VMD Tcl script that draws the C-alpha trace (Angstrom):
set ca {
  {116.42 22.65 33.18}
  {116.09 19.12 34.63}
  {118.86 19.71 37.16}
  {117.33 22.90 38.57}
  {113.87 21.32 38.56}
  {115.08 18.21 40.39}
  {116.78 20.27 43.09}
  {113.73 22.51 43.50}
  {111.40 19.50 43.64}
  {113.47 17.81 46.34}
  {113.63 20.86 48.60}
  {109.99 21.81 48.08}
  {108.23 18.46 48.43}
  {110.67 16.51 50.58}
  {112.49 19.06 52.75}
  {109.96 21.88 53.11}
  {106.75 19.88 53.26}
  {107.90 16.55 54.69}
  {110.82 17.61 56.90}
  {113.28 15.31 55.16}
  {116.85 16.15 56.05}
  {118.74 17.53 53.02}
  {121.60 15.08 53.30}
  {123.66 14.02 50.30}
  {122.27 10.47 50.39}
  {118.64 11.62 50.63}
  {119.03 14.06 47.78}
  {120.82 11.65 45.46}
  {118.30 8.90 46.23}
  {115.38 11.14 45.33}
  {117.04 12.19 42.06}
  {118.04 8.76 40.78}
  {115.90 8.96 37.66}
  {114.42 12.07 36.16}
  {113.08 12.39 32.62}
  {109.84 13.68 34.07}
  {109.30 16.63 31.74}
  {109.72 14.62 28.57}
  {107.06 12.14 29.64}
  {104.78 14.79 31.14}
  {104.57 16.58 27.82}
  {103.34 13.52 25.95}
  {99.81 13.97 24.69}
  {98.07 11.45 26.95}
  {100.11 11.66 30.12}
  {96.94 11.91 32.20}
  {96.07 8.36 31.13}
  {99.46 7.01 32.15}
  {102.78 6.38 30.44}
  {101.41 3.51 28.35}
  {99.60 6.04 26.15}
  {102.54 8.12 24.97}
  {103.19 9.56 21.55}
  {105.87 7.07 20.49}
  {107.42 3.81 21.68}
  {106.00 0.45 22.66}
  {103.90 0.64 25.86}
  {105.88 -1.96 27.91}
  {109.19 -0.31 27.07}
  {107.95 3.20 27.83}
  {106.23 2.20 31.06}
  {109.41 0.58 32.38}
  {111.52 3.53 31.26}
  {109.12 5.98 32.87}
  {109.26 4.17 36.22}
  {113.06 3.88 36.08}
  {113.02 0.08 35.84}
  {115.17 0.02 32.71}
  {117.83 2.15 31.08}
  {118.38 2.72 27.39}
  {121.83 2.24 25.94}
  {123.59 5.30 24.56}
  {122.98 4.03 21.02}
  {119.27 3.71 21.77}
  {119.24 7.21 23.22}
  {120.78 8.56 20.03}
  {118.17 6.94 17.78}
  {114.99 6.98 19.88}
  {115.01 10.23 21.83}
  {115.41 12.70 18.93}
  {112.29 11.27 17.27}
  {110.43 11.30 20.59}
  {111.30 14.95 21.19}
  {110.42 15.96 17.63}
  {106.96 14.49 18.18}
  {106.55 16.51 21.37}
  {107.52 19.75 19.64}
  {105.11 19.03 16.80}
  {102.29 18.32 19.24}
  {102.44 21.75 20.93}
  {101.98 25.15 19.33}
  {104.11 26.73 22.05}
  {106.30 25.60 24.96}
  {107.84 28.15 27.33}
  {110.79 27.90 29.68}
  {110.88 28.76 33.38}
  {114.48 29.92 32.98}
  {113.28 32.34 30.28}
  {109.92 33.11 31.84}
  {109.57 36.73 30.77}
  {110.78 36.06 27.23}
  {108.36 33.13 26.98}
  {105.45 35.23 28.21}
  {106.22 38.04 25.78}
  {106.40 35.59 22.87}
  {103.07 34.05 23.95}
  {101.54 37.52 24.18}
  {102.64 38.38 20.65}
  {101.46 35.06 19.26}
  {98.01 35.41 20.82}
  {97.63 39.16 20.34}
  {97.26 39.89 24.05}
  {97.60 43.20 25.88}
  {100.77 43.99 27.84}
  {99.05 43.76 31.22}
  {97.63 40.31 30.39}
  {100.99 38.65 31.14}
  {101.96 40.49 34.33}
  {102.46 38.46 37.50}
  {103.73 38.54 41.07}
  {106.01 35.85 42.47}
  {104.03 33.59 44.77}
  {106.91 31.58 46.26}
  {110.46 32.42 47.29}
  {112.95 30.98 49.76}
  {112.32 32.30 53.24}
  {108.64 32.85 52.45}
  {105.73 30.41 52.71}
  {104.02 28.05 50.27}
  {100.35 28.05 49.26}
  {99.09 26.32 52.42}
  {97.42 23.54 50.41}
  {99.41 20.64 51.88}
  {97.80 19.48 55.15}
  {96.09 22.88 55.28}
  {99.27 24.30 56.76}
  {101.65 27.06 55.73}
  {105.19 25.71 55.30}
  {108.20 27.97 55.30}
  {110.14 27.42 52.07}
  {113.61 26.08 52.73}
  {116.46 27.47 50.68}
  {118.02 24.93 48.34}
  {121.72 24.20 48.04}
  {124.04 21.72 46.35}
  {126.92 20.15 48.25}
  {130.20 19.18 46.52}
  {129.21 15.50 46.65}
  {125.80 16.14 45.10}
  {127.48 18.38 42.52}
  {129.73 15.48 41.60}
  {126.67 13.23 41.28}
  {124.88 15.72 39.02}
  {127.95 15.94 36.80}
  {128.32 12.17 36.65}
  {127.74 10.07 33.54}
  {124.97 8.25 35.40}
  {122.89 11.37 36.04}
  {123.65 12.92 32.68}
  {122.49 9.74 30.95}
  {119.40 9.33 33.13}
  {118.27 12.88 32.29}
  {119.39 12.96 28.68}
  {115.83 13.07 27.36}
  {114.89 16.10 29.44}
  {118.15 17.86 28.64}
  {117.68 17.27 24.92}
  {114.10 18.56 25.20}
  {115.31 21.62 27.10}
  {117.86 22.46 24.41}
  {115.29 21.88 21.66}
  {112.73 24.17 23.30}
  {115.40 26.83 23.81}
  {116.26 26.64 20.13}
  {112.61 26.78 19.07}
  {111.96 29.78 21.32}
  {114.86 31.63 19.67}
  {113.50 30.73 16.24}
  {110.02 31.98 17.16}
  {111.49 35.28 18.31}
  {113.21 35.65 14.95}
  {109.96 34.88 13.15}
  {108.11 37.50 15.18}
  {110.84 40.04 14.46}
  {113.69 40.83 16.81}
  {112.89 44.55 17.03}
  {109.21 43.90 17.72}
  {110.07 41.34 20.38}
  {112.66 43.55 22.10}
  {110.23 46.46 22.25}
  {107.57 44.24 23.82}
  {110.11 42.77 26.27}
  {111.23 46.23 27.40}
  {107.59 47.22 27.90}
  {107.05 44.05 29.92}
  {110.07 44.73 32.14}
  {108.86 48.29 32.76}
  {105.38 47.09 33.70}
  {106.76 44.28 35.88}
  {108.69 46.83 37.94}
  {105.55 48.93 38.14}
  {103.61 45.86 39.22}
  {106.05 45.17 42.06}
  {105.89 48.79 43.24}
  {102.13 49.21 43.01}
  {100.64 45.74 43.46}
  {102.95 43.60 45.64}
  {101.69 45.09 48.91}
  {98.05 44.86 47.79}
  {98.14 41.17 46.88}
  {96.77 38.73 49.44}
  {98.34 35.26 49.30}
  {96.93 32.08 50.94}
  {99.74 32.30 53.50}
  {100.78 35.60 55.04}
  {104.38 36.78 55.36}
  {104.28 35.40 58.91}
  {102.99 31.98 57.85}
  {99.38 32.52 58.90}
  {96.74 30.86 56.70}
  {94.38 33.35 55.03}
  {92.68 31.37 52.29}
  {89.32 33.12 52.50}
  {90.93 36.54 52.23}
  {93.14 35.46 49.33}
  {90.16 34.15 47.33}
  {89.41 37.70 46.17}
  {93.04 38.33 45.22}
  {94.05 35.07 43.50}
  {92.58 33.02 40.66}
  {93.15 29.73 42.48}
  {95.36 28.85 45.44}
  {98.40 31.11 44.99}
  {98.01 31.41 41.21}
  {97.51 34.87 39.78}
  {97.55 36.62 43.15}
  {97.23 40.37 42.90}
  {95.31 40.22 39.62}
  {92.78 42.95 40.57}
  {95.67 45.41 40.77}
  {97.62 43.96 37.84}
  {94.58 44.29 35.57}
  {94.59 48.06 36.08}
  {98.16 48.55 34.90}
  {98.89 49.69 31.35}
  {95.28 50.77 30.85}
}
mol new
graphics top color blue
foreach p $ca { graphics top sphere $p radius 0.5 }
foreach p [lrange $ca 0 end-1] q [lrange $ca 1 end] { graphics top cylinder $p $q radius 0.2 }
display resetview
């Protein structure tokens, strides 16, 4: 969801890590243009926006940087083709808002074991980040949306600026539903229930054993966490998670 992602990005990178005040003007300024996900998922995004799947390089580069806006007619004709190309380029795209469903579908597609997709949350408001920025543990500030920012997010300007990401979000949602139907609804539901059961078991048995790069008190403990996490705060608690469902 481009709206939820934009809000999270602002509070994480600007407010939490750079002490920017979460005023209406600061938040709206930082979220002026946001079709990030659509461009990120192009095949050659690591080489820059000029090497995208479709579109002329000068046009795409200016659009990516927010220097130009497409008309609504151009949106209607260009973006659907652009998004279709993205969906064709990837065998699977998951959704953060449907994280557990996405993981279960991925598990069934790849033939994984139930414990292969278990996880522990590494970040939550009131806790601390991964300690990678300035080698310091930052307390995660809780996000919020004021009435004025809410009005901005509902405005034609924002809705148009994020149309590509919103269309992509809806398309991925639809494709995820279709994949579930292809896998078989009963088979998927059974795997999802198993996943939910094991996730609760993971929280009860592994949460206290996991060592994160930042402690609950904001103390850096990177060396200790190296034996508990795959990298940074990714996959923390895996030694315990790997024992579940075996």
